[in-house]
N, C-alpha and C positions, 0 to 999 in steps of 0.2 A: 421557280422563283428563287432569287438570290439577292443578297444585300452586300453593299460595300460601304463600310467594313461589316463583317458578319456580326460583330458585337459592338456595344457602345460602352465606353468607360466614362462614368459620370463623376469622377473624383474632383475635378476642378472646374466644373461648368454646370449650368442649369439645364441646358439642352444641347443636343448635337444633331447635325444633319447627316443623313445617310442616303445612299442611292439604291432604290429597290428596282430590280429588273425582272420583268416577266417575259418569257419566250414562248411563242406558239409555233405550230407547224406552218410550213409554207402554204399559203392559200391565196387565191384571187378574190376571196370574199371580203367585203368591207365590214369592219366591226366598229361598234360604238364602245369605247373603252373608258371606264370611269374607276375611281378609287376613293372610297370613303375612309377617313382616318380620324378616330376619336371624335366622331360627330361633327367634324369640320366640313365645310362646303366641298362638294365634289369637284375635282379638277381633272382635265383631260391629260392623260400621260403623254410624254413625249415619245413618238415612235422612232426607233433606231433600226436601220437596215430592213425595214418592212415587216419583220416578224418579231421584233423585240421592242418592248415598251419599258420606259423608265420613269420613276416618280421620285421626288426628293423630300420625303417627310421629315419633320423635325421631331426627334425623339426626346420626350420629357425625362428629366433626371429626378423627378419627384416620385418617391416610392409610393405615394398615395394616389398617383395619377392612374387612369385606366390602363389596361394592358396594352403594350406596344405591338399590336397586331395590325399589319398592313394588308388590306384586301383589295384585289383587283377584279373588276367585273367586265366580262366580255359579252356583248349582245350582238347577234347577227341580224341580218335583214328580215328574218322571220320572227324577230323578238324573242329568240331563244337565248337563255342566259347560261353562262358558265363562270363560276367563281374560283379564285385561287387566293391563298393567304400565306403569310409568313410572319412568324413572331421574331421580333428583334430582341435578343437577350441584352439586359442592361446590368452593368456592374455598379451598384450603388455604393456610396462612400462607406457605409457601415459594414459592407460585405467584402471590402477590398482584400482583407487578409485571407479570405476563403477562396479567392479566385485563383485560377491557374494562370501562370505567367505566359507571356508571349513566347512562342517557340517556333522558329522557322516560319512556315506558312500559317501556323495556328495562332490566332490572335488571343489576347488576354480575355479569359472567359469566366463567367460566374459559375459557382459550384452547381453541379447537377444538370448542366446544359450540354447538349450535344451539338457540336459545330459541324456544318457541312461545307466542304470546299469543293467547288465544281472545277477542279483542275486535275488533269491526268497526264500521263506520259504520252509521247508521240504514238499515234496509231491506236489510241485507246479513248473510250468515251465513258462517261459516268461521273462518279464523285467519290470523295473520301470523307469519312466522318470520324469524329473523335469526341469522347465524352470527358468532361472535367469532373473528377471525383473530389476535387477541392481539398487542399491546394495542389494536388498531383493529377497529371494527365493519365488517362488510360491508354491502352494501345490503339493504334490507328486501324480502323476498319476500312480496307480498300475495296471499293465497289467499282473500280475502273475496269471495264471489259474490253477485250480485243475487238477492234472495229468489225472484223470479219464475223466473229461470233455474235456480235450485236446484230449484224444483218440477218444472221440465221434466226435469232430470236424474233425479230420483226417478221421474217418470212413465215415462221411457225405460227405466230399470232394470227397472221392473215389466213393461213391454212385452216386454222381452227374455226375462223369465221366463215369459211367456205370460199374464200377468194383464192382461186388457183389451186383448189383442192384436188389435185390429180396425183397419180402414181409417180409421174416424172418430177413434180415439185417435192413430193415426200422423199424421193431418192436424192434430190438436190439438198434438202435439209439435212438428212443424215450424212451425206457425203461432206457437207460443210462442217459438221461436227467432227467427223473422223479426221479430216484433213487439218483441222485447227486445234487439235488436242495436244500439241507439243507445249502449249502454254501451261505453266504450273501455278498461276495465281489462283487464290480461292475464288475470286470474283468470276474468273473464266470457267472454273469447274462448276460453280453455282449456277451461272447462266446456262451452261450446257445441260445441267440437270433440269433446269426449268424448261428447256426445249423438249427433253424427254417427257416431262410431265404434261406439257401442252399437247404433244403428239399422242400421248397415251389417252388424254381426254378426247382428242379429236378422233382417234381410231374407234371410239365407241359409236360414233355416228357416221364416219367416213370409212368405207371399205379399203383396207390395205392388204395387198397380196404378198406372196413370198419373194417377189422380185426385189424387195427392199431389205430382206432378212439379213443377208451377209453384211451389208453396209451398216445397218442398224446395230447389230451385235458387235461389229468391229468398233464402232464409235463408242458404244456403251462400255466395252472392254477397255478401251484406251483411257477412259475417265478414271479407272481404278489403278492406273499406273502411278498416279501421284499419291503423296502421303496425306494430302488434305490438311496441311498444317494451318489450322484456323486460329482466330483470336480467342474463341471460347468454345467449350464443348457443346453448348446448346446449339450453335450454328452447325457444327459437324453432325450432331444427332439429327437435326432437321434435314440436312442435305442427304445423309445416308438413307434415312427412312423414305424420303421422296424418291430417291434413286431406285430403291428396291421396289416400291409400289409402281413406279413408272415402267421399269423393265418388265415386271410381272404383268402389268396391264397391256403393254404392247405385245408381249408374247401371247397373251390370251386372245387379243383381238385380231392379230394378223392371221389371215387364212393360210393354212399350211396343209401339205400332204405328207404321207409317210416317207417320201423320198428325201424330204428336207432333213436338216440337221446342221449343226455348225459347231466348230471347235476353234475358240480364240484363247489367247493366253489367260484371260480372267473369267471367261464365260463359256460354258459348254451347254449345248442344246441337243437333246435327243427326242425322237418321236416314236410312238408305238401305236399301232392300230389294234384296238381291242374289239374282239368279236366273240359272241356266244360265251360270255363269262370266262374268257381266257385271261391269264395273267400277263400283264405287260411288265417286262423286266428291262432295266437299263442301268447304265453306270455313268455317273458324272463325277469327275475328279476323285475316283475311288469309292464313291458312295453308291451302293447298289439300291435301286428303287424298285419295289414290286407293288403293282396295283392291279386289282381284278375289276373288270367292268364288262358290261354286256355289249356296248357299242361306243363308237367315237374314237378320238385320237388323244392320247396322253402326251402332253408337252412337259418335259422335265428339264429344268434349267439349274445348273450348278454355278455358283458365283464365288470367286475367291477375292481376297483382299478387301472385303466389305464388312465382314462380321465385327472386326475390331473397331469399326467406326460407328456401329449401332449402339444405342443406349443400353447399358447393362446394369443400371443403377439398382434395379429390383433384385439382382442376384450378385451382390458385391463380393461374395466369397467364392465366386466361380470364375473360371477363366473364359475369355472370349472364344467362341468357336472358330474354327479355321475355314469352314465351308458352309455356305447357306444353300439349301436346295429348295426349289419351288416347283410345284406340280400343278398344272391346270388341264382342264378337259375341253375338247372341241367336238361339237356335234354329238354330245352324249346325253342319254336320258336317265342316267343313274342319279338318283336323289341322295343316296347314302354311299359313301365310298370309304374304305379303309386302306390306308397306305402304310407300307412297311419300308423302313429306311435302315440300311446296314452301313453304319459309319465305321471306317477303319480306325482302330485304336489299339494300342499295345496292351498285351495281356496284363502286365503289371499295373498299368493305369486303371484298367477295368476292375481289377481286384481290389486295389487299395484306395481308390478315389470315388467319391460320389459323382454319379453321372445323371444329368437331367435331359430328357427329350423335350424340346421346346419349339414353339412356333412364334412368328413375329406378329404381334397384335397391331394392326394398322391403325386402329382407333386410339389405343393408349400409347402407341409408339414405344413399345417395350416387349421383351420376351415374356411368354406365358406358357405354363405347363398344361393348361386346360385342354382336355381331349387327347393328350399325348402321354405315353408311358414308356419307360425303359423296361423292356421285357426280360432280356437275358443276355448273356455274353457267350458267344460261340465262336471258336477259332479266332480269338483275338479281336473280335469285332463287336461293337455296341449295336444292339438291335432295338430299334424304335418302332412303335406303332401308333398311328394317329387316326382319328375318326373324321378328319376334315382335310381339305386341300388348302394349302397356303405355303408360306416360306418356313422351312424347318431347319433345325440344327441341333447340336448337342452342346451342353455346357458341362464343364468338368471342374470340380472343386479345386481351389488353388493349393490346398494342402491335403495330404492323405487322411483317410479316416482315422481318427484318434480314439483308441479304446480307453475306457474310464480307468484312471489311476495307473495306466501302463507306464507313462513317463515317470511318475513318482516312484513306482516300484523299481524302475531302472536306475534312477538317481540313488536311491537307498542301497540297492544291490551293488552298484559300482563303489559307493563309499565304503560299504562293509567289506567288499572284495579287496579294495586297496589297503585298508587297515589290516586285514587278515594276511595279505601277502607280505606286508612289512613285518608283521609279527613272525611269520614263517621264516623270512630271510634272516631276521635277528636270531631266531632259535638255531637255524642252521649254522650261523657264524659262531654261536656259543658252543654248540655240541659237536662241531665238525670233527675234531680230532678224536672224540669219544665214539662216534658212530661209524666213522670211515675206517674200518679195520681190514678190509679186503678190496680187491679190484671190483668185485660185484657191487659192494656197497658204495665204492667210489663212483662207479658208473651211474648208479641209481641216483645218488644225491647230487652229482654234477648235473644230470638231466633235470632233476626237480628244481634245483636252484635256477637254472637257465629258463625253464618253463615259467617259474614264478616271476622272474625278473622281466621277461618279455610280456607276460600278462599284466603285470603291474604298470608298465609303461603304456601298453595298449589301453588299459582302463583309464589311465590318466588322460590320454589323448581323447578318449570318448567323452569323458566328463568335461574336458575343456571346451568341447563343441557347444555346450549348453550355456557358456558364459558370453553374453552379448558383446562385452568389451573387446574380445579378441576375435570376433567373427568378421574379420576383414578378408578380402579375397586371398591375400597372401597367406594368412594364418590358416584359412580354410584348406588351401592346397597342402600346406605343410602337415596339418593334422590328418588329412586323407592319406598322405604318403606314409606318415608314421604309423597310423593304424594298420594300413595294409602290411607294412613291413613287420611290425612287432607281432601281429596275429599270425602271419605266415611263419615267422621265426618260432613262435610258440608251438605251432603244429609240427614244424620240422624237428624240434627237440622232443616232442611227444613221439614222433616217428623213431628218433634215435633210441628212446627208452623202450619202445615196442620191439625194435630190431634186436636190441641187446637182450631183452627177455626171451624173444623167440630163439635166438642163437643159444642162449644158456639152456633152454629146454630141449632143443634138438641135438646140439653138439655138446653133449655133457662132458666129454673127455678132451674137448678142444676149446678151452676158454679164450676169450678175447684178450689181447694184450692192451695194456693201458694206453700206450702211445698210438696204436692203430685206432682205438676207439675215440680218443680225444681228437685226432686229426680228422677222421671221418665225420665226427659229430660237429666239429667246427665248420667244416665245409658245408655239410647238410643244414646245420642250424642257422648259419648267418650268411654264408656266401650265396647259397641258392636263393633265399628270399631277396637278397640284394639284386641279383640278376633278374629275378621275376619282376620286381617293382620297377627297376630301371628300364627294362625292355617295354613294360606296359606304359610307363609315362612317356617315353620317347615315341612309341608307336602312335599313341593318341595325340601327342603334341604335333607331330609332323604329318598326320593324316587329316588334321582339322576336326577330328571327332572329340566330343567332350570326354574328359578323363574322370571328372568328378562332378557331383551335384553340389552346387554352391549353397543350397539351402540346408542339406543334411551333412555336408562335408564328408561324404562317403562315395564309394564307387557307384556307377550307374548300371541299373538293370533295365534293359529294354525288351527283353523277351528271351526265348530259348537261344542260347549261344550268341546273344546280342548284348553288347555293353561291356564296359570295363570290369564289371563285377566278376566276370568269368575268369579273369586273371587271378582271382582269389578263390572262387568256387571250385574250379577244376583241381588245383593242387590240394586244397583242403579236403575235397571229396575223395581224392585218391588216398590221402593219408588216413582219413577216417575209415575207409574201406580196409586198408592194410591193418589198422589197429583193431578193427572188428575181427579180422582173421587171426591176429595174435591173441586176442581175448578168447576166441574159440579154441585155439590150441591150448591155452592155459586151462580152460574148462575141461577139455578132453583129457589133458594130463592129470588133472585132479581126479577125474573119474577112474582112469586106469591105475593110478597110483594107490587107490584105496582098495585094500584087500578085503573083500566082502564075503561073508558067509551067509548072507541073506537076512541077517538080523535087522530089526528096525533101527537099532541104535547106530549101526554102521551107515545105513541110508541117511539118517538124520545128520551124522557128521559130514558125510559127503555133500549133502545139500547145503549145510552151513559153510563148508569150505568154498563151494561154488559161489554162493551169495556173497561171501566175504571178498572173494576175488573180483567179482563184478562190481561191488560197491567201491572197493579201493582203487580199481583200475579205471573206472569210467571217467572220473574227473581228470586224471592225468593222461588219458588217451583221447580226450576231447570227443567222446562218443555222443555227448548231449548235443553237440552241434549239428547232429543229423536233423534236429528239429528245424534248423535254419533253412534247410532245403524244402521242408513242408511249408514254411512261412512264405516262400516265394511262389509256391505252386497252388496254395489254397486261398480262396477268397477270404480276406480278413473280416468281411462282414457276415460270413456264414457262421453258424454255431461252432462247427469244428475249427474254423479259422480262428475264432476268438480263443478257444481253448489252446490251440497250438501257439498263438502269439503270446498269451500269458505264460504258458509253460516255458517257451524259449527265453523270454525276458527274465523270468524268475530264476531258472536254473543257471543260465549263462552269466547273468549279472552277478550272481553269488558264487561264481566258480572259484574265486580266490578263497572264499570261506571253506568250500569243500576240499580244496587242496590242503589248507591248513589242518582240517580235521583228519583227512585220510593220509596225508604225508607227514604230518607233524605229531598229532595227538594219538592216532590209532596204532594198532599193532604193527610193528615194524617188519615182522617176518611175512612179507607178501611174496617176495621172490625166493621161493624155496625149490631147491633141486629135487626132482622126483627120486 
């Protein structure tokens, strides 16, 4: 039913006439059509074109009058009745300021009323609706469906009722869906999903065989090619849940054998014949599924581009899964079944993020953890185990696992480190002429000043990341580049200091010349980091791979030898290894240079010298950064991982303080010729 106009504006009149139209299907049967309106005498509607009837009621503009509901009654020759009604919205004078204005095909409408316009584009049928929020319009909800898809909907409805319920008609229905899914409107996708739902219900009572399998999965896969841009999320959630249940129902009800299977862009189906408690193994979109059963066929379906459309409101802090896996059984007597699912996931994600194994609850239309557990992480894969069969996936927390007070410790450490480095540089500037008396002291203090300067700028860049006001994409990239450069430069100057010490210990009678040392140190300390950072950035920019994480403003770690972080880890690891070697040479030299007669006092002095060398050299050699490699390789949620994370954050965030203590306030005679 419809009315013209759809609404009545009562600002300047006591009543208005409208034309109400009721349309029925084409039929040769004679109907007795009447319409009562506000207890007025019944009047015979005027027939138009045989199947359309129209009546001209007068709509009262009195707010106290009965509701403006027009009812049409149809009675056939067997005295069977069927009624239809329509409510005519009225804009009363006192509500005119709350009404939505006339806009294109949409009439002036009272607040809270949804207007239906039965007008569609060419080759489409249906209607459009729009709700007045008063005095503003909400978005238009387009329910106009492609005529061909509408024919498929009607054909499916008849199939469900048993009219033409044959394999040929089922094939025709799915072929119609597959051939008409180039349309991108929400109404077309929704209507197509309704067809899947109807056929899923029909397949519970009507046998369908594998002859329709390829066409059915092809049609279902095509539906996921669209983005499903809907007016509201509620509709999208309903569509996606109905889609998943329909596909799962059809796969479960279609009779298949183990030679079947299908691979489409968005859906993969594999079958396995279980016998004598054997394990059925299969892989869909990289997810390995293992199921043990005594008999029957395991049907495993993997679906892409659907998970982000499903309702995830009960896990707001978790990311949408990428793949949904469904498993069903055919001809099986197993009452209890355990299923194992091996989802591909990077090692760094599995270590640092919370992961949940979940299934889709069709009753609540949401993800649930009941009966599913995340068991362990082996070979970079998340391992799930569930005690029931349905649709499964994994959810990953949006942010890494945060250890208690770890961020606060880092903030304080960086602040203390920055202040300490500033003090150290001021001290060096004040006492430079007094302490730099030889080439050896000049080499040492030059390296210490450059190490401190680079660490100061790197710490400032790290601290700047935590200020929301400068966390723009451009600033995030700049801070990533500066952190990579200054940390690399710091380590390169540490290497210069290490090489100088090693040369002094080994080549006692061939000291370094100042010009040679300064030239080599400048090249190694600044030019090498510049080349590494430039090559890294250019490589990732022109290969299309991400150079940095926009959330942390740091390089990306994706796994062993994967990710831009290795442009930092490899040179740093090499330098730390070389500095370890240099420290070992220092310790061995201290041991050999001590003339011992076996007395305990000499042993104590040697031990003190070694400990002193280790304590004083560790901060300026960057030895503590070895903990960073353990941070990447140990699960941060494990007890040892917690210890390593705290140790790394505390020691390295306070590195500037340690440099001040060991390089500025402690004993200066660290580099002593044997």
